[in-house]
C-alpha positions in Angstrom: 26.3 46.3 12.0 22.4 53.7 8.7 21.7 55.1 5.3 18.8 56.9 3.8 17.3 59.6 1.6 16.8 63.3 2.4 13.6 63.6 4.4 11.4 64.5 1.5 12.7 61.6 -0.6 12.3 59.2 2.3 8.7 60.2 2.9 7.9 59.5 -0.8 10.2 56.6 -1.4 7.6 53.9 -2.0 5.5 56.1 -4.1 8.5 57.1 -6.2 9.5 53.6 -7.1 7.1 53.1 -10.0 8.4 56.3 -11.8 12.0 55.2 -11.2 11.0 51.7 -12.5 9.7 53.1 -15.8 12.8 55.1 -16.4 15.3 52.5 -15.4 13.6 49.6 -17.2 14.3 51.4 -20.5 18.0 51.7 -19.7 18.8 48.3 -18.2 16.4 45.9 -20.0 18.4 42.8 -21.2 21.3 43.5 -18.9 22.5 41.1 -16.2 23.9 42.3 -12.9 26.2 39.8 -11.1 26.1 40.2 -7.3 28.5 38.4 -4.9 27.0 38.1 -1.4 26.2 35.7 1.4 23.4 33.2 0.7 20.0 34.0 2.3 21.1 37.5 3.2 19.1 40.2 1.4 20.6 40.1 -2.1 18.7 36.9 -3.0 15.5 37.6 -1.2 12.9 36.5 -3.7 10.3 39.3 -3.4 12.8 42.2 -3.2 14.8 40.6 -6.1 11.6 40.6 -8.2 11.0 44.3 -7.2 14.4 45.3 -8.5 14.1 43.2 -11.7 10.7 44.6 -12.4 11.9 48.1 -11.7 15.0 48.0 -13.9 14.3 45.3 -16.5 17.6 43.7 -15.6 18.3 40.2 -14.5 20.2 39.6 -11.3 22.7 36.7 -11.1 23.7 35.8 -7.5 27.1 34.2 -6.7 27.9 33.3 -3.1 31.0 33.4 -1.0 31.5 31.6 2.3 33.9 33.9 4.0 35.3 37.4 3.5 38.6 35.9 2.5 36.7 33.8 0.0 35.2 37.0 -1.5 38.6 38.6 -2.0 39.9 35.4 -3.6 36.8 35.3 -5.9 37.7 38.8 -7.1 41.4 38.1 -7.5 40.8 34.8 -9.4 38.7 36.1 -12.3 36.0 38.2 -10.7 37.3 41.5 -12.1 35.3 42.5 -15.2 32.7 39.8 -14.5 31.2 40.6 -11.0 29.5 43.9 -10.7 28.8 44.5 -7.0 29.9 42.8 -3.8 29.0 42.8 -0.1 32.2 43.2 2.0 32.3 43.7 5.7 33.7 47.0 6.9 36.9 45.3 7.9 37.5 44.1 4.3 36.8 47.3 2.3 40.2 48.9 2.6 42.1 45.6 2.0 40.0 45.1 -1.1 40.6 48.6 -2.3 44.4 48.4 -1.6 44.5 45.3 -3.8 42.9 47.1 -6.6 39.7 45.0 -6.6 37.1 47.8 -6.1 36.1 50.9 -8.0 35.7 54.3 -6.2 32.2 55.3 -5.3 30.8 58.5 -6.6 28.7 59.4 -3.5 26.7 62.0 -5.6 25.1 59.0 -7.4 24.1 57.4 -4.1 20.6 58.8 -3.3 20.8 57.8 0.3 24.3 59.0 1.1 23.3 62.2 2.9 21.4 60.3 5.6 24.1 57.7 6.3 24.5 57.4 10.1 27.7 59.3 10.7 29.5 56.6 12.6 29.5 54.6 9.3 29.5 57.2 6.6 32.5 58.9 8.2 34.4 55.8 9.0 38.0 55.7 7.6 37.7 52.0 6.7 35.6 52.8 3.6 38.2 55.3 2.3 41.6 55.1 0.6 43.6 58.0 -0.7 40.6 60.4 -0.4 38.2 58.1 -2.3 35.2 56.3 -0.9 35.0 52.6 -1.8 31.8 51.3 -0.2 28.3 52.3 0.9 27.3 51.1 4.4 24.2 48.9 4.3 23.3 47.1 7.5 24.7 46.7 11.0 24.4 44.4 13.9 26.0 43.2 17.1 27.8 39.9 17.8 26.7 39.9 21.4 25.9 37.6 24.3 23.0 35.1 23.8 21.9 32.7 26.6 19.1 30.3 27.3 16.6 31.8 29.8 17.3 28.8 32.0 20.7 30.4 32.7 20.0 32.3 36.0 20.6 34.9 37.1 20.5 36.6 33.7 24.2 37.5 33.0 25.2 41.1 32.3 28.9 40.4 31.4 30.9 38.3 29.0 32.4 36.6 32.1 29.6 34.1 32.0 31.3 32.4 28.9 34.5 32.0 31.0 32.7 30.6 34.1 34.0 27.0 34.7 30.4 26.1 35.5 29.6 26.5 31.8 32.2 24.0 30.5 30.9 22.4 27.3 27.9 24.8 27.0 29.4 27.6 24.9 29.3 28.3 21.2 31.7 30.9 20.0 32.0 32.6 16.6 35.0 31.4 14.6 36.3 34.8 13.5 39.6 36.4 14.6 38.6 40.0 15.1 35.4 39.0 16.9 37.4 36.7 19.2 40.1 39.2 20.0 37.6 42.1 20.6 35.3 40.0 22.8 38.2 38.8 24.9 39.5 42.4 25.1 36.1 43.6 26.4 36.0 40.8 28.9 39.5 41.8 30.1 38.7 45.5 30.2 41.3 46.1 27.4 41.0 48.5 24.5 39.3 46.3 21.8 41.0 48.1 19.0 44.5 47.8 20.5 44.6 45.1 23.2 47.5 43.4 24.9 47.6 40.3 22.7 49.4 38.2 25.4 46.5 38.8 27.8 44.0 38.2 25.0 45.7 34.9 24.1 45.5 33.7 27.7 41.9 34.6 28.0 41.0 32.9 24.7 42.8 29.7 25.8 40.7 29.8 29.1 37.5 30.3 27.1 38.3 27.4 24.8 38.0 25.1 27.8 34.3 25.9 27.9 33.6 25.9 24.1 31.6 23.1 22.7 31.3 24.6 19.2 33.3 27.1 17.1 30.5 28.2 14.7 30.9 29.8 11.3 27.3 29.9 10.1 23.9 30.7 11.6 22.8 27.1 10.8 25.6 25.8 13.0 24.5 27.9 16.0 20.8 27.2 15.5 21.2 23.4 15.4 23.4 23.3 18.5 21.1 25.7 20.4 17.7 24.3 19.5 18.8 20.7 20.3 20.2 21.8 23.7 23.8 21.0 22.8 24.8 24.5 23.9 23.1 27.0 26.2 25.0 30.2 25.5 27.6 32.0 23.3 28.1 35.0 21.1 25.6 35.5 18.3 24.6 37.9 15.6 21.7 40.2 16.6 19.7 39.4 13.4 19.9 35.7 14.0 18.9 36.2 17.6 15.8 38.1 16.5 15.0 35.3 14.0 15.2 32.6 16.7 13.0 34.6 19.0 10.5 35.3 16.2 10.4 31.5 15.5 9.4 30.8 19.0 12.7 29.8 20.6 13.4 31.1 24.1 16.5 33.3 24.1 17.9 36.2 26.1 20.0 38.5 23.9 22.2 40.7 26.0 24.4 43.8 25.3 26.9 43.3 28.2 27.8 46.1 30.6 31.5 45.5 29.6 30.8 46.3 25.9 29.8 44.6 22.7 31.1 44.0 19.2 29.3 45.9 16.4 29.8 45.1 12.7 28.7 46.6 9.5 28.2 45.3 6.0 28.6 47.4 2.9 28.0 47.4 -0.9 30.9 48.0 -3.1 31.3 48.2 -6.9 33.9 45.9 -8.5 36.7 47.4 -10.6 35.9 47.2 -14.3 32.3 46.3 -13.7 30.5 45.7 -17.0 27.5 47.6 -15.7 28.5 50.6 -13.6 25.2 52.5 -13.7 23.2 49.4 -13.0 25.5 48.8 -10.1 24.5 52.2 -8.7 20.8 51.4 -9.3 21.3 48.2 -7.2 22.9 50.1 -4.4 20.3 52.8 -4.4 17.5 50.2 -4.3 19.2 48.0 -1.6 19.6 51.1 0.7 16.1 52.5 0.2 13.3 52.4 2.8 11.1 50.6 0.3 13.6 47.8 0.0 14.1 47.4 3.7 10.4 47.5 4.6 9.7 44.7 2.1 12.8 42.6 3.1 12.3 42.9 6.8 8.6 42.7 7.1 8.1 39.9 4.5 11.4 38.0 4.2 11.7 34.9 2.1 12.6 31.5 3.7 15.8 31.3 5.7 16.6 35.0 5.2 18.9 36.4 7.9 18.0 40.0 8.7 20.0 43.0 10.0 19.4 46.5 11.2 19.4 49.1 8.3 22.2 51.7 8.4 19.5 53.9 6.8 17.9 55.8 9.6 14.8 56.6 7.5 14.4 52.9 6.8 14.5 52.1 10.5 11.8 54.8 11.1 9.7 53.4 8.2 9.6 49.9 9.8 6.6 48.8 11.8 7.5 48.8 15.5 7.1 45.0 15.7 9.6 44.5 12.9 12.1 46.9 14.5 11.7 45.0 17.8 12.2 41.7 16.0 15.6 43.0 14.8 16.4 44.2 18.3 17.0 47.5 16.6 15.8 49.5 19.6 18.3 48.1 22.2 21.1 48.3 19.7 20.5 51.9 18.7 19.9 52.9 22.4 23.0 51.0 23.7 25.3 53.4 25.6 28.0 50.9 26.5 31.4 50.5 25.0 31.2 49.6 21.2 34.0 47.6 19.6 33.4 48.5 16.0 34.9 46.0 13.7 36.6 48.4 11.4 39.9 50.1 10.8 42.2 47.2 11.8 45.4 47.5 9.9 46.2 44.5 7.7 49.4 43.7 9.6 47.5 43.8 12.9 44.7 41.7 11.6 47.2 39.2 10.4 48.6 39.0 14.0 45.0 38.5 15.3 44.3 35.8 12.8 47.5 33.9 13.6 46.7 34.2 17.4 43.2 32.9 16.9 44.4 30.0 14.7 47.0 29.2 17.3 44.4 29.2 20.1 42.1 26.8 18.3 45.0 24.5 17.5 46.4 24.5 21.0 
């Protein structure tokens, strides 16, 4: 679910923006940048969007997808040459590149590249044939969330499988999250688990599941109305719930947790390649993250910057609200959602759909 500038640039990032703005507004005035992303997730935050538009003179047009597969379909069915930048998860960068949907990234044009957290900047999933195809942006965990009324406070995924919690569980409707979570519960390798064992575990879990959720709104409604008391949940959404006064324990289990990362990529044949780089440089800057995270617009779902300088620039209260400290300090097993071969991901997807249909 780490990027930043060299130390000297990071320290002066906010001060540098006006000068950058003056230069870029001359180049991009009158241009429109089309951005494909999730709704209410950074790219359409009103205040930061205005910062970018004032800085560059460009207009930003947001288009939304509802799943990673929807994003790929959007590009295949007319997006090439029309959409400029997209927000794929780490898992989907290489498939998109293999399908010829993305343009290679010139990392020399990414001002924050040298400070990318190595776990992400060095990850093979953003590379194909020696070329880089995405710039890591934010990260987070899909970890265990429980109502504080659940006692004792659980430390393992096993609480979701406990027969006592039948009808109380919400579980993220995503194949790789499901397989990896079951693998952690079983003590299997989350990147290469025994799928027969995983299928059995997921069928057992299904007996307790009240809701297979696909959006934060699904989880929020079920949890705040008392329909469910536990499940797996994105760290950013957990932080937002806590910030809004809802009691919630967010746990990074002793048996491991699932970590994801979202990236920015430039679409093949983008009409505005240099403006696309300006967007990526702004969206990965400490100035952007400080504004977005400390003063988010309505309904914005936040996440931990992959930019280490951006994390350091945040007020401690804001970092705590994101649960950044526990995530960065976590020493348990990390199941990073990346590098899954397309054939294997297809097996996982078929297994998950079979479990839900059984």
